[in-house]
PDB file with one MODEL, atoms N, CA, C and O in Angstrom:
MODEL        1
ATOM      1  N   MET A   1     -12.899 -57.146   4.104  1.00  0.00           N
ATOM      2  CA  MET A   1     -12.778 -55.792   3.636  1.00  0.00           C
ATOM      3  C   MET A   1     -14.074 -55.415   2.937  1.00  0.00           C
ATOM      4  O   MET A   1     -14.607 -56.172   2.127  1.00  0.00           O
ATOM      5  N   ASP A   2     -14.578 -54.205   3.275  1.00  0.00           N
ATOM      6  CA  ASP A   2     -15.796 -53.730   2.633  1.00  0.00           C
ATOM      7  C   ASP A   2     -15.436 -52.958   1.369  1.00  0.00           C
ATOM      8  O   ASP A   2     -14.403 -52.291   1.303  1.00  0.00           O
ATOM      9  N   CYS A   3     -16.281 -53.058   0.400  1.00  0.00           N
ATOM     10  CA  CYS A   3     -16.100 -52.347  -0.858  1.00  0.00           C
ATOM     11  C   CYS A   3     -17.241 -51.337  -0.996  1.00  0.00           C
ATOM     12  O   CYS A   3     -18.414 -51.695  -0.895  1.00  0.00           O
ATOM     13  N   VAL A   4     -16.879 -50.071  -1.228  1.00  0.00           N
ATOM     14  CA  VAL A   4     -17.879 -49.016  -1.352  1.00  0.00           C
ATOM     15  C   VAL A   4     -17.902 -48.551  -2.799  1.00  0.00           C
ATOM     16  O   VAL A   4     -16.861 -48.242  -3.378  1.00  0.00           O
ATOM     17  N   LEU A   5     -19.079 -48.504  -3.369  1.00  0.00           N
ATOM     18  CA  LEU A   5     -19.243 -48.029  -4.740  1.00  0.00           C
ATOM     19  C   LEU A   5     -19.826 -46.625  -4.712  1.00  0.00           C
ATOM     20  O   LEU A   5     -20.687 -46.312  -3.891  1.00  0.00           O
ATOM     21  N   MET A   6     -19.342 -45.780  -5.624  1.00  0.00           N
ATOM     22  CA  MET A   6     -19.901 -44.435  -5.737  1.00  0.00           C
ATOM     23  C   MET A   6     -19.866 -43.999  -7.192  1.00  0.00           C
ATOM     24  O   MET A   6     -19.107 -44.528  -8.005  1.00  0.00           O
ATOM     25  N   GLU A   7     -20.694 -43.037  -7.494  1.00  0.00           N
ATOM     26  CA  GLU A   7     -20.752 -42.537  -8.855  1.00  0.00           C
ATOM     27  C   GLU A   7     -19.472 -41.771  -9.169  1.00  0.00           C
ATOM     28  O   GLU A   7     -18.821 -41.236  -8.271  1.00  0.00           O
ATOM     29  N   THR A   8     -19.122 -41.726 -10.433  1.00  0.00           N
ATOM     30  CA  THR A   8     -17.910 -41.041 -10.871  1.00  0.00           C
ATOM     31  C   THR A   8     -17.943 -39.567 -10.497  1.00  0.00           C
ATOM     32  O   THR A   8     -16.930 -39.014 -10.067  1.00  0.00           O
ATOM     33  N   SER A   9     -19.087 -38.930 -10.654  1.00  0.00           N
ATOM     34  CA  SER A   9     -19.184 -37.499 -10.329  1.00  0.00           C
ATOM     35  C   SER A   9     -18.948 -37.261  -8.833  1.00  0.00           C
ATOM     36  O   SER A   9     -18.293 -36.288  -8.458  1.00  0.00           O
ATOM     37  N   ALA A  10     -19.465 -38.123  -7.998  1.00  0.00           N
ATOM     38  CA  ALA A  10     -19.266 -37.989  -6.557  1.00  0.00           C
ATOM     39  C   ALA A  10     -17.799 -38.214  -6.200  1.00  0.00           C
ATOM     40  O   ALA A  10     -17.255 -37.534  -5.330  1.00  0.00           O
ATOM     41  N   TYR A  11     -17.157 -39.177  -6.879  1.00  0.00           N
ATOM     42  CA  TYR A  11     -15.743 -39.463  -6.644  1.00  0.00           C
ATOM     43  C   TYR A  11     -14.877 -38.263  -7.042  1.00  0.00           C
ATOM     44  O   TYR A  11     -13.953 -37.887  -6.321  1.00  0.00           O
ATOM     45  N   LYS A  12     -15.189 -37.667  -8.203  1.00  0.00           N
ATOM     46  CA  LYS A  12     -14.419 -36.506  -8.665  1.00  0.00           C
ATOM     47  C   LYS A  12     -14.628 -35.309  -7.734  1.00  0.00           C
ATOM     48  O   LYS A  12     -13.696 -34.548  -7.476  1.00  0.00           O
ATOM     49  N   GLU A  13     -15.838 -35.150  -7.238  1.00  0.00           N
ATOM     50  CA  GLU A  13     -16.123 -34.071  -6.293  1.00  0.00           C
ATOM     51  C   GLU A  13     -15.334 -34.274  -4.998  1.00  0.00           C
ATOM     52  O   GLU A  13     -14.801 -33.321  -4.431  1.00  0.00           O
ATOM     53  N   LEU A  14     -15.266 -35.508  -4.545  1.00  0.00           N
ATOM     54  CA  LEU A  14     -14.493 -35.832  -3.345  1.00  0.00           C
ATOM     55  C   LEU A  14     -13.008 -35.552  -3.568  1.00  0.00           C
ATOM     56  O   LEU A  14     -12.337 -35.010  -2.689  1.00  0.00           O
ATOM     57  N   GLN A  15     -12.499 -35.920  -4.739  1.00  0.00           N
ATOM     58  CA  GLN A  15     -11.098 -35.655  -5.063  1.00  0.00           C
ATOM     59  C   GLN A  15     -10.813 -34.151  -5.063  1.00  0.00           C
ATOM     60  O   GLN A  15      -9.797 -33.708  -4.528  1.00  0.00           O
ATOM     61  N   ALA A  16     -11.710 -33.372  -5.662  1.00  0.00           N
ATOM     62  CA  ALA A  16     -11.524 -31.924  -5.720  1.00  0.00           C
ATOM     63  C   ALA A  16     -11.539 -31.324  -4.313  1.00  0.00           C
ATOM     64  O   ALA A  16     -10.745 -30.439  -3.994  1.00  0.00           O
ATOM     65  N   HIS A  17     -12.445 -31.815  -3.486  1.00  0.00           N
ATOM     66  CA  HIS A  17     -12.530 -31.330  -2.111  1.00  0.00           C
ATOM     67  C   HIS A  17     -11.243 -31.654  -1.352  1.00  0.00           C
ATOM     68  O   HIS A  17     -10.723 -30.808  -0.624  1.00  0.00           O
ATOM     69  N   LEU A  18     -10.739 -32.848  -1.514  1.00  0.00           N
ATOM     70  CA  LEU A  18      -9.494 -33.240  -0.845  1.00  0.00           C
ATOM     71  C   LEU A  18      -8.317 -32.410  -1.352  1.00  0.00           C
ATOM     72  O   LEU A  18      -7.427 -32.057  -0.579  1.00  0.00           O
ATOM     73  N   GLN A  19      -8.311 -32.100  -2.640  1.00  0.00           N
ATOM     74  CA  GLN A  19      -7.238 -31.284  -3.205  1.00  0.00           C
ATOM     75  C   GLN A  19      -7.259 -29.872  -2.609  1.00  0.00           C
ATOM     76  O   GLN A  19      -6.212 -29.321  -2.267  1.00  0.00           O
ATOM     77  N   ARG A  20      -8.463 -29.289  -2.489  1.00  0.00           N
ATOM     78  CA  ARG A  20      -8.583 -27.959  -1.883  1.00  0.00           C
ATOM     79  C   ARG A  20      -8.130 -27.986  -0.421  1.00  0.00           C
ATOM     80  O   ARG A  20      -7.464 -27.064   0.049  1.00  0.00           O
ATOM     81  N   LEU A  21      -8.492 -29.035   0.277  1.00  0.00           N
ATOM     82  CA  LEU A  21      -8.089 -29.188   1.672  1.00  0.00           C
ATOM     83  C   LEU A  21      -6.569 -29.292   1.783  1.00  0.00           C
ATOM     84  O   LEU A  21      -5.966 -28.684   2.667  1.00  0.00           O
ATOM     85  N   LEU A  22      -5.957 -30.056   0.895  1.00  0.00           N
ATOM     86  CA  LEU A  22      -4.503 -30.200   0.881  1.00  0.00           C
ATOM     87  C   LEU A  22      -3.832 -28.855   0.614  1.00  0.00           C
ATOM     88  O   LEU A  22      -2.818 -28.536   1.234  1.00  0.00           O
ATOM     89  N   GLU A  23      -4.386 -28.068  -0.298  1.00  0.00           N
ATOM     90  CA  GLU A  23      -3.822 -26.751  -0.601  1.00  0.00           C
ATOM     91  C   GLU A  23      -3.918 -25.821   0.605  1.00  0.00           C
ATOM     92  O   GLU A  23      -2.991 -25.058   0.877  1.00  0.00           O
ATOM     93  N   ARG A  24      -5.026 -25.882   1.323  1.00  0.00           N
ATOM     94  CA  ARG A  24      -5.181 -25.044   2.520  1.00  0.00           C
ATOM     95  C   ARG A  24      -4.178 -25.434   3.600  1.00  0.00           C
ATOM     96  O   ARG A  24      -3.557 -24.574   4.224  1.00  0.00           O
ATOM     97  N   VAL A  25      -4.027 -26.733   3.812  1.00  0.00           N
ATOM     98  CA  VAL A  25      -3.083 -27.212   4.821  1.00  0.00           C
ATOM     99  C   VAL A  25      -1.665 -26.809   4.438  1.00  0.00           C
ATOM    100  O   VAL A  25      -0.887 -26.388   5.294  1.00  0.00           O
ATOM    101  N   SER A  26      -1.327 -26.935   3.161  1.00  0.00           N
ATOM    102  CA  SER A  26       0.010 -26.543   2.699  1.00  0.00           C
ATOM    103  C   SER A  26       0.241 -25.050   2.902  1.00  0.00           C
ATOM    104  O   SER A  26       1.324 -24.639   3.318  1.00  0.00           O
ATOM    105  N   ALA A  27      -0.774 -24.237   2.611  1.00  0.00           N
ATOM    106  CA  ALA A  27      -0.645 -22.788   2.794  1.00  0.00           C
ATOM    107  C   ALA A  27      -0.450 -22.446   4.266  1.00  0.00           C
ATOM    108  O   ALA A  27       0.390 -21.611   4.602  1.00  0.00           O
ATOM    109  N   LEU A  28      -1.212 -23.079   5.141  1.00  0.00           N
ATOM    110  CA  LEU A  28      -1.061 -22.832   6.575  1.00  0.00           C
ATOM    111  C   LEU A  28       0.307 -23.276   7.070  1.00  0.00           C
ATOM    112  O   LEU A  28       0.926 -22.609   7.899  1.00  0.00           O
ATOM    113  N   HIS A  29       0.768 -24.400   6.556  1.00  0.00           N
ATOM    114  CA  HIS A  29       2.079 -24.903   6.956  1.00  0.00           C
ATOM    115  C   HIS A  29       3.181 -23.939   6.524  1.00  0.00           C
ATOM    116  O   HIS A  29       4.110 -23.674   7.287  1.00  0.00           O
ATOM    117  N   SER A  30       3.081 -23.417   5.308  1.00  0.00           N
ATOM    118  CA  SER A  30       4.113 -22.495   4.835  1.00  0.00           C
ATOM    119  C   SER A  30       4.099 -21.198   5.634  1.00  0.00           C
ATOM    120  O   SER A  30       5.152 -20.597   5.851  1.00  0.00           O
ATOM    121  N   LEU A  31       2.918 -20.757   6.077  1.00  0.00           N
ATOM    122  CA  LEU A  31       2.849 -19.555   6.911  1.00  0.00           C
ATOM    123  C   LEU A  31       3.518 -19.772   8.256  1.00  0.00           C
ATOM    124  O   LEU A  31       4.244 -18.905   8.743  1.00  0.00           O
ATOM    125  N   SER A  32       3.275 -20.921   8.850  1.00  0.00           N
ATOM    126  CA  SER A  32       3.861 -21.193  10.163  1.00  0.00           C
ATOM    127  C   SER A  32       5.340 -21.513  10.061  1.00  0.00           C
ATOM    128  O   SER A  32       6.066 -21.381  11.047  1.00  0.00           O
ATOM    129  N   ALA A  33       5.803 -21.931   8.887  1.00  0.00           N
ATOM    130  CA  ALA A  33       7.206 -22.282   8.715  1.00  0.00           C
ATOM    131  C   ALA A  33       8.074 -21.060   8.448  1.00  0.00           C
ATOM    132  O   ALA A  33       9.297 -21.139   8.558  1.00  0.00           O
ATOM    133  N   GLN A  34       7.460 -19.930   8.097  1.00  0.00           N
ATOM    134  CA  GLN A  34       8.235 -18.730   7.828  1.00  0.00           C
ATOM    135  C   GLN A  34       8.839 -18.217   9.126  1.00  0.00           C
ATOM    136  O   GLN A  34       8.147 -18.083  10.135  1.00  0.00           O
ATOM    137  N   PRO A  35      10.123 -17.932   9.092  1.00  0.00           N
ATOM    138  CA  PRO A  35      10.753 -17.447  10.315  1.00  0.00           C
ATOM    139  C   PRO A  35      10.267 -16.041  10.654  1.00  0.00           C
ATOM    140  O   PRO A  35      10.155 -15.177   9.784  1.00  0.00           O
ATOM    141  N   THR A  36       9.988 -15.840  11.902  1.00  0.00           N
ATOM    142  CA  THR A  36       9.577 -14.520  12.354  1.00  0.00           C
ATOM    143  C   THR A  36      10.775 -13.891  13.052  1.00  0.00           C
ATOM    144  O   THR A  36      11.026 -14.133  14.232  1.00  0.00           O
ATOM    145  N   THR A  37      11.489 -13.096  12.314  1.00  0.00           N
ATOM    146  CA  THR A  37      12.686 -12.479  12.863  1.00  0.00           C
ATOM    147  C   THR A  37      12.346 -11.075  13.332  1.00  0.00           C
ATOM    148  O   THR A  37      12.364 -10.119  12.557  1.00  0.00           O
ATOM    149  N   VAL A  38      12.044 -10.974  14.590  1.00  0.00           N
ATOM    150  CA  VAL A  38      11.755  -9.685  15.207  1.00  0.00           C
ATOM    151  C   VAL A  38      13.024  -9.240  15.913  1.00  0.00           C
ATOM    152  O   VAL A  38      13.585  -9.974  16.726  1.00  0.00           O
ATOM    153  N   ARG A  39      13.465  -8.048  15.602  1.00  0.00           N
ATOM    154  CA  ARG A  39      14.655  -7.515  16.259  1.00  0.00           C
ATOM    155  C   ARG A  39      14.208  -6.608  17.392  1.00  0.00           C
ATOM    156  O   ARG A  39      13.463  -5.651  17.180  1.00  0.00           O
ATOM    157  N   TRP A  40      14.664  -6.914  18.584  1.00  0.00           N
ATOM    158  CA  TRP A  40      14.307  -6.138  19.772  1.00  0.00           C
ATOM    159  C   TRP A  40      15.438  -5.180  20.098  1.00  0.00           C
ATOM    160  O   TRP A  40      16.612  -5.549  20.058  1.00  0.00           O
ATOM    161  N   LEU A  41      15.074  -3.948  20.420  1.00  0.00           N
ATOM    162  CA  LEU A  41      16.055  -2.917  20.754  1.00  0.00           C
ATOM    163  C   LEU A  41      15.920  -2.520  22.220  1.00  0.00           C
ATOM    164  O   LEU A  41      14.822  -2.500  22.775  1.00  0.00           O
ATOM    165  N   THR A  42      17.045  -2.211  22.828  1.00  0.00           N
ATOM    166  CA  THR A  42      17.023  -1.704  24.200  1.00  0.00           C
ATOM    167  C   THR A  42      16.698  -0.212  24.172  1.00  0.00           C
ATOM    168  O   THR A  42      16.701   0.418  23.114  1.00  0.00           O
ATOM    169  N   ALA A  43      16.421   0.338  25.342  1.00  0.00           N
ATOM    170  CA  ALA A  43      16.131   1.771  25.441  1.00  0.00           C
ATOM    171  C   ALA A  43      17.328   2.593  24.969  1.00  0.00           C
ATOM    172  O   ALA A  43      17.165   3.619  24.309  1.00  0.00           O
ATOM    173  N   GLU A  44      18.515   2.140  25.306  1.00  0.00           N
ATOM    174  CA  GLU A  44      19.725   2.854  24.896  1.00  0.00           C
ATOM    175  C   GLU A  44      19.848   2.892  23.378  1.00  0.00           C
ATOM    176  O   GLU A  44      20.195   3.923  22.803  1.00  0.00           O
ATOM    177  N   GLU A  45      19.563   1.762  22.733  1.00  0.00           N
ATOM    178  CA  GLU A  45      19.646   1.705  21.269  1.00  0.00           C
ATOM    179  C   GLU A  45      18.613   2.617  20.613  1.00  0.00           C
ATOM    180  O   GLU A  45      18.905   3.276  19.615  1.00  0.00           O
ATOM    181  N   VAL A  46      17.405   2.655  21.175  1.00  0.00           N
ATOM    182  CA  VAL A  46      16.353   3.517  20.621  1.00  0.00           C
ATOM    183  C   VAL A  46      16.734   4.983  20.808  1.00  0.00           C
ATOM    184  O   VAL A  46      16.582   5.788  19.889  1.00  0.00           O
ATOM    185  N   CYS A  47      17.227   5.330  21.994  1.00  0.00           N
ATOM    186  CA  CYS A  47      17.642   6.714  22.244  1.00  0.00           C
ATOM    187  C   CYS A  47      18.734   7.139  21.267  1.00  0.00           C
ATOM    188  O   CYS A  47      18.705   8.247  20.732  1.00  0.00           O
ATOM    189  N   LYS A  48      19.678   6.264  21.045  1.00  0.00           N
ATOM    190  CA  LYS A  48      20.770   6.578  20.127  1.00  0.00           C
ATOM    191  C   LYS A  48      20.249   6.714  18.701  1.00  0.00           C
ATOM    192  O   LYS A  48      20.638   7.639  17.989  1.00  0.00           O
ATOM    193  N   ALA A  49      19.373   5.803  18.275  1.00  0.00           N
ATOM    194  CA  ALA A  49      18.845   5.832  16.908  1.00  0.00           C
ATOM    195  C   ALA A  49      18.000   7.074  16.651  1.00  0.00           C
ATOM    196  O   ALA A  49      18.031   7.628  15.552  1.00  0.00           O
ATOM    197  N   LEU A  50      17.242   7.518  17.662  1.00  0.00           N
ATOM    198  CA  LEU A  50      16.352   8.668  17.497  1.00  0.00           C
ATOM    199  C   LEU A  50      16.986   9.983  17.963  1.00  0.00           C
ATOM    200  O   LEU A  50      16.403  11.056  17.810  1.00  0.00           O
ATOM    201  N   SER A  51      18.179   9.878  18.528  1.00  0.00           N
ATOM    202  CA  SER A  51      18.876  11.053  19.082  1.00  0.00           C
ATOM    203  C   SER A  51      18.007  11.774  20.110  1.00  0.00           C
ATOM    204  O   SER A  51      17.804  12.986  20.045  1.00  0.00           O
ATOM    205  N   ILE A  52      17.502  10.985  21.063  1.00  0.00           N
ATOM    206  CA  ILE A  52      16.680  11.548  22.136  1.00  0.00           C
ATOM    207  C   ILE A  52      17.245  11.098  23.481  1.00  0.00           C
ATOM    208  O   ILE A  52      18.070  10.186  23.549  1.00  0.00           O
ATOM    209  N   THR A  53      16.794  11.746  24.536  1.00  0.00           N
ATOM    210  CA  THR A  53      17.229  11.371  25.884  1.00  0.00           C
ATOM    211  C   THR A  53      16.361  10.223  26.403  1.00  0.00           C
ATOM    212  O   THR A  53      15.310   9.910  25.845  1.00  0.00           O
ATOM    213  N   LYS A  54      16.833   9.607  27.485  1.00  0.00           N
ATOM    214  CA  LYS A  54      16.038   8.547  28.107  1.00  0.00           C
ATOM    215  C   LYS A  54      14.724   9.102  28.647  1.00  0.00           C
ATOM    216  O   LYS A  54      13.701   8.416  28.637  1.00  0.00           O
ATOM    217  N   ARG A  55      14.756  10.339  29.116  1.00  0.00           N
ATOM    218  CA  ARG A  55      13.535  10.965  29.638  1.00  0.00           C
ATOM    219  C   ARG A  55      12.512  11.184  28.522  1.00  0.00           C
ATOM    220  O   ARG A  55      11.315  10.990  28.731  1.00  0.00           O
ATOM    221  N   ALA A  56      12.978  11.583  27.349  1.00  0.00           N
ATOM    222  CA  ALA A  56      12.071  11.766  26.208  1.00  0.00           C
ATOM    223  C   ALA A  56      11.464  10.425  25.804  1.00  0.00           C
ATOM    224  O   ALA A  56      10.279  10.340  25.482  1.00  0.00           O
ATOM    225  N   LEU A  57      12.288   9.383  25.824  1.00  0.00           N
ATOM    226  CA  LEU A  57      11.782   8.051  25.491  1.00  0.00           C
ATOM    227  C   LEU A  57      10.740   7.613  26.513  1.00  0.00           C
ATOM    228  O   LEU A  57       9.722   7.024  26.150  1.00  0.00           O
ATOM    229  N   GLN A  58      10.991   7.898  27.787  1.00  0.00           N
ATOM    230  CA  GLN A  58      10.023   7.572  28.838  1.00  0.00           C
ATOM    231  C   GLN A  58       8.706   8.304  28.595  1.00  0.00           C
ATOM    232  O   GLN A  58       7.632   7.730  28.777  1.00  0.00           O
ATOM    233  N   TYR A  59       8.786   9.566  28.186  1.00  0.00           N
ATOM    234  CA  TYR A  59       7.572  10.333  27.884  1.00  0.00           C
ATOM    235  C   TYR A  59       6.817   9.693  26.718  1.00  0.00           C
ATOM    236  O   TYR A  59       5.596   9.548  26.777  1.00  0.00           O
ATOM    237  N   TYR A  60       7.532   9.312  25.663  1.00  0.00           N
ATOM    238  CA  TYR A  60       6.892   8.680  24.500  1.00  0.00           C
ATOM    239  C   TYR A  60       6.204   7.381  24.905  1.00  0.00           C
ATOM    240  O   TYR A  60       5.123   7.061  24.411  1.00  0.00           O
ATOM    241  N   ARG A  61       6.838   6.639  25.806  1.00  0.00           N
ATOM    242  CA  ARG A  61       6.225   5.397  26.298  1.00  0.00           C
ATOM    243  C   ARG A  61       4.966   5.706  27.089  1.00  0.00           C
ATOM    244  O   ARG A  61       3.916   5.109  26.848  1.00  0.00           O
ATOM    245  N   SER A  62       5.064   6.638  28.035  1.00  0.00           N
ATOM    246  CA  SER A  62       3.925   6.985  28.898  1.00  0.00           C
ATOM    247  C   SER A  62       2.761   7.551  28.101  1.00  0.00           C
ATOM    248  O   SER A  62       1.600   7.310  28.432  1.00  0.00           O
ATOM    249  N   ALA A  63       3.071   8.304  27.053  1.00  0.00           N
ATOM    250  CA  ALA A  63       2.032   8.921  26.227  1.00  0.00           C
ATOM    251  C   ALA A  63       1.458   7.943  25.203  1.00  0.00           C
ATOM    252  O   ALA A  63       0.514   8.275  24.487  1.00  0.00           O
ATOM    253  N   GLY A  64       2.025   6.742  25.135  1.00  0.00           N
ATOM    254  CA  GLY A  64       1.531   5.745  24.187  1.00  0.00           C
ATOM    255  C   GLY A  64       1.981   5.994  22.760  1.00  0.00           C
ATOM    256  O   GLY A  64       1.386   5.472  21.818  1.00  0.00           O
ATOM    257  N   ILE A  65       3.020   6.783  22.597  1.00  0.00           N
ATOM    258  CA  ILE A  65       3.523   7.094  21.256  1.00  0.00           C
ATOM    259  C   ILE A  65       4.355   5.941  20.713  1.00  0.00           C
ATOM    260  O   ILE A  65       4.284   5.617  19.527  1.00  0.00           O
ATOM    261  N   ILE A  66       5.137   5.329  21.581  1.00  0.00           N
ATOM    262  CA  ILE A  66       5.999   4.211  21.180  1.00  0.00           C
ATOM    263  C   ILE A  66       5.565   2.958  21.932  1.00  0.00           C
ATOM    264  O   ILE A  66       5.566   2.951  23.163  1.00  0.00           O
ATOM    265  N   PRO A  67       5.192   1.893  21.211  1.00  0.00           N
ATOM    266  CA  PRO A  67       4.864   0.640  21.895  1.00  0.00           C
ATOM    267  C   PRO A  67       6.135  -0.026  22.428  1.00  0.00           C
ATOM    268  O   PRO A  67       7.218   0.131  21.864  1.00  0.00           O
ATOM    269  N   TYR A  68       5.980  -0.760  23.507  1.00  0.00           N
ATOM    270  CA  TYR A  68       7.132  -1.413  24.122  1.00  0.00           C
ATOM    271  C   TYR A  68       6.692  -2.678  24.840  1.00  0.00           C
ATOM    272  O   TYR A  68       5.501  -2.927  25.032  1.00  0.00           O
ATOM    273  N   THR A  69       7.676  -3.463  25.228  1.00  0.00           N
ATOM    274  CA  THR A  69       7.446  -4.669  26.010  1.00  0.00           C
ATOM    275  C   THR A  69       8.308  -4.584  27.259  1.00  0.00           C
ATOM    276  O   THR A  69       9.498  -4.280  27.178  1.00  0.00           O
ATOM    277  N   ALA A  70       7.718  -4.848  28.396  1.00  0.00           N
ATOM    278  CA  ALA A  70       8.459  -4.818  29.653  1.00  0.00           C
ATOM    279  C   ALA A  70       8.551  -6.232  30.203  1.00  0.00           C
ATOM    280  O   ALA A  70       7.540  -6.900  30.418  1.00  0.00           O
ATOM    281  N   LEU A  71       9.778  -6.673  30.424  1.00  0.00           N
ATOM    282  CA  LEU A  71      10.041  -7.976  31.033  1.00  0.00           C
ATOM    283  C   LEU A  71      10.819  -7.727  32.317  1.00  0.00           C
ATOM    284  O   LEU A  71      12.037  -7.550  32.297  1.00  0.00           O
ATOM    285  N   GLY A  72      10.110  -7.716  33.413  1.00  0.00           N
ATOM    286  CA  GLY A  72      10.766  -7.381  34.672  1.00  0.00           C
ATOM    287  C   GLY A  72      11.227  -5.934  34.617  1.00  0.00           C
ATOM    288  O   GLY A  72      10.423  -5.030  34.392  1.00  0.00           O
ATOM    289  N   ASN A  73      12.523  -5.714  34.823  1.00  0.00           N
ATOM    290  CA  ASN A  73      13.086  -4.366  34.759  1.00  0.00           C
ATOM    291  C   ASN A  73      13.578  -4.000  33.368  1.00  0.00           C
ATOM    292  O   ASN A  73      14.029  -2.878  33.142  1.00  0.00           O
ATOM    293  N   LYS A  74      13.494  -4.931  32.447  1.00  0.00           N
ATOM    294  CA  LYS A  74      14.006  -4.710  31.090  1.00  0.00           C
ATOM    295  C   LYS A  74      12.883  -4.237  30.182  1.00  0.00           C
ATOM    296  O   LYS A  74      11.824  -4.862  30.121  1.00  0.00           O
ATOM    297  N   VAL A  75      13.110  -3.133  29.476  1.00  0.00           N
ATOM    298  CA  VAL A  75      12.136  -2.593  28.526  1.00  0.00           C
ATOM    299  C   VAL A  75      12.729  -2.741  27.132  1.00  0.00           C
ATOM    300  O   VAL A  75      13.856  -2.319  26.872  1.00  0.00           O
ATOM    301  N   LEU A  76      11.950  -3.348  26.238  1.00  0.00           N
ATOM    302  CA  LEU A  76      12.412  -3.583  24.872  1.00  0.00           C
ATOM    303  C   LEU A  76      11.431  -2.997  23.868  1.00  0.00           C
ATOM    304  O   LEU A  76      10.233  -2.886  24.129  1.00  0.00           O
ATOM    305  N   PHE A  77      11.969  -2.627  22.720  1.00  0.00           N
ATOM    306  CA  PHE A  77      11.184  -2.030  21.650  1.00  0.00           C
ATOM    307  C   PHE A  77      11.429  -2.815  20.369  1.00  0.00           C
ATOM    308  O   PHE A  77      12.561  -3.208  20.086  1.00  0.00           O
ATOM    309  N   ARG A  78      10.371  -3.044  19.590  1.00  0.00           N
ATOM    310  CA  ARG A  78      10.543  -3.731  18.309  1.00  0.00           C
ATOM    311  C   ARG A  78      11.084  -2.747  17.275  1.00  0.00           C
ATOM    312  O   ARG A  78      10.620  -1.612  17.166  1.00  0.00           O
ATOM    313  N   ASP A  79      12.058  -3.203  16.533  1.00  0.00           N
ATOM    314  CA  ASP A  79      12.665  -2.403  15.477  1.00  0.00           C
ATOM    315  C   ASP A  79      11.602  -1.926  14.482  1.00  0.00           C
ATOM    316  O   ASP A  79      11.632  -0.775  14.046  1.00  0.00           O
ATOM    317  N   ASP A  80      10.669  -2.804  14.125  1.00  0.00           N
ATOM    318  CA  ASP A  80       9.612  -2.452  13.170  1.00  0.00           C
ATOM    319  C   ASP A  80       8.711  -1.347  13.708  1.00  0.00           C
ATOM    320  O   ASP A  80       8.273  -0.486  12.945  1.00  0.00           O
ATOM    321  N   ASP A  81       8.429  -1.357  15.005  1.00  0.00           N
ATOM    322  CA  ASP A  81       7.587  -0.310  15.594  1.00  0.00           C
ATOM    323  C   ASP A  81       8.266   1.058  15.507  1.00  0.00           C
ATOM    324  O   ASP A  81       7.613   2.063  15.227  1.00  0.00           O
ATOM    325  N   ILE A  82       9.563   1.088  15.746  1.00  0.00           N
ATOM    326  CA  ILE A  82      10.309   2.347  15.661  1.00  0.00           C
ATOM    327  C   ILE A  82      10.327   2.833  14.217  1.00  0.00           C
ATOM    328  O   ILE A  82      10.144   4.022  13.952  1.00  0.00           O
ATOM    329  N   ARG A  83      10.546   1.918  13.298  1.00  0.00           N
ATOM    330  CA  ARG A  83      10.570   2.269  11.874  1.00  0.00           C
ATOM    331  C   ARG A  83       9.210   2.817  11.431  1.00  0.00           C
ATOM    332  O   ARG A  83       9.146   3.814  10.711  1.00  0.00           O
ATOM    333  N   GLN A  84       8.124   2.166  11.862  1.00  0.00           N
ATOM    334  CA  GLN A  84       6.777   2.631  11.506  1.00  0.00           C
ATOM    335  C   GLN A  84       6.497   4.009  12.095  1.00  0.00           C
ATOM    336  O   GLN A  84       5.866   4.845  11.447  1.00  0.00           O
ATOM    337  N   LEU A  85       6.957   4.249  13.306  1.00  0.00           N
ATOM    338  CA  LEU A  85       6.775   5.552  13.938  1.00  0.00           C
ATOM    339  C   LEU A  85       7.471   6.640  13.124  1.00  0.00           C
ATOM    340  O   LEU A  85       6.907   7.708  12.892  1.00  0.00           O
ATOM    341  N   LEU A  86       8.697   6.361  12.694  1.00  0.00           N
ATOM    342  CA  LEU A  86       9.436   7.337  11.898  1.00  0.00           C
ATOM    343  C   LEU A  86       8.748   7.595  10.560  1.00  0.00           C
ATOM    344  O   LEU A  86       8.665   8.740  10.116  1.00  0.00           O
ATOM    345  N   GLU A  87       8.257   6.540   9.921  1.00  0.00           N
ATOM    346  CA  GLU A  87       7.573   6.701   8.636  1.00  0.00           C
ATOM    347  C   GLU A  87       6.259   7.461   8.802  1.00  0.00           C
ATOM    348  O   GLU A  87       5.875   8.244   7.933  1.00  0.00           O
ATOM    349  N   LYS A  88       5.580   7.228   9.911  1.00  0.00           N
ATOM    350  CA  LYS A  88       4.306   7.906  10.169  1.00  0.00           C
ATOM    351  C   LYS A  88       4.503   9.416  10.306  1.00  0.00           C
ATOM    352  O   LYS A  88       3.650  10.197   9.885  1.00  0.00           O
ATOM    353  N   HIS A  89       5.621   9.821  10.889  1.00  0.00           N
ATOM    354  CA  HIS A  89       5.883  11.237  11.134  1.00  0.00           C
ATOM    355  C   HIS A  89       6.841  11.845  10.107  1.00  0.00           C
ATOM    356  O   HIS A  89       7.381  12.930  10.323  1.00  0.00           O
ATOM    357  N   LEU A  90       7.045  11.156   9.010  1.00  0.00           N
ATOM    358  CA  LEU A  90       7.928  11.647   7.957  1.00  0.00           C
ATOM    359  C   LEU A  90       7.312  12.874   7.286  1.00  0.00           C
ATOM    360  O   LEU A  90       6.148  12.858   6.886  1.00  0.00           O
ATOM    361  N   ILE A  91       8.091  13.912   7.173  1.00  0.00           N
ATOM    362  CA  ILE A  91       7.648  15.125   6.479  1.00  0.00           C
ATOM    363  C   ILE A  91       8.380  15.157   5.146  1.00  0.00           C
ATOM    364  O   ILE A  91       9.603  15.289   5.094  1.00  0.00           O
ATOM    365  N   LYS A  92       7.619  15.036   4.079  1.00  0.00           N
ATOM    366  CA  LYS A  92       8.222  14.998   2.745  1.00  0.00           C
ATOM    367  C   LYS A  92       8.459  16.415   2.245  1.00  0.00           C
ATOM    368  O   LYS A  92       7.630  17.308   2.424  1.00  0.00           O
ATOM    369  N   SER A  93       9.608  16.596   1.617  1.00  0.00           N
ATOM    370  CA  SER A  93       9.916  17.916   1.060  1.00  0.00           C
ATOM    371  C   SER A  93       9.176  18.109  -0.256  1.00  0.00           C
ATOM    372  O   SER A  93       8.771  17.146  -0.907  1.00  0.00           O
ATOM    373  N   LEU A  94       9.012  19.342  -0.622  1.00  0.00           N
ATOM    374  CA  LEU A  94       8.272  19.676  -1.847  1.00  0.00           C
ATOM    375  C   LEU A  94       9.056  19.402  -3.083  1.00  0.00           C
ATOM    376  O   LEU A  94       8.566  19.633  -4.189  1.00  0.00           O
TER     377      LEU A  94
ENDMDL
END
């Protein structure tokens, strides 16, 4: 077994560096461990929530007003995107 000698200041610097590295890894781990609960809505649910027709929803999609995801013939909308759209166009009373 080899024995390595180092100055106390270098050892403390190494310890501090390892501690910072451990904190970064822990922070990254906690970010990846957080559940990402995205609620997906169907076109029917969005139409009902916004009180619009399917044709109006199609126009909003085509015009790029509402983001969506298409999986084959199924079109889905994120609940958060719809909420953000409503907040963006909110007209506050005086």
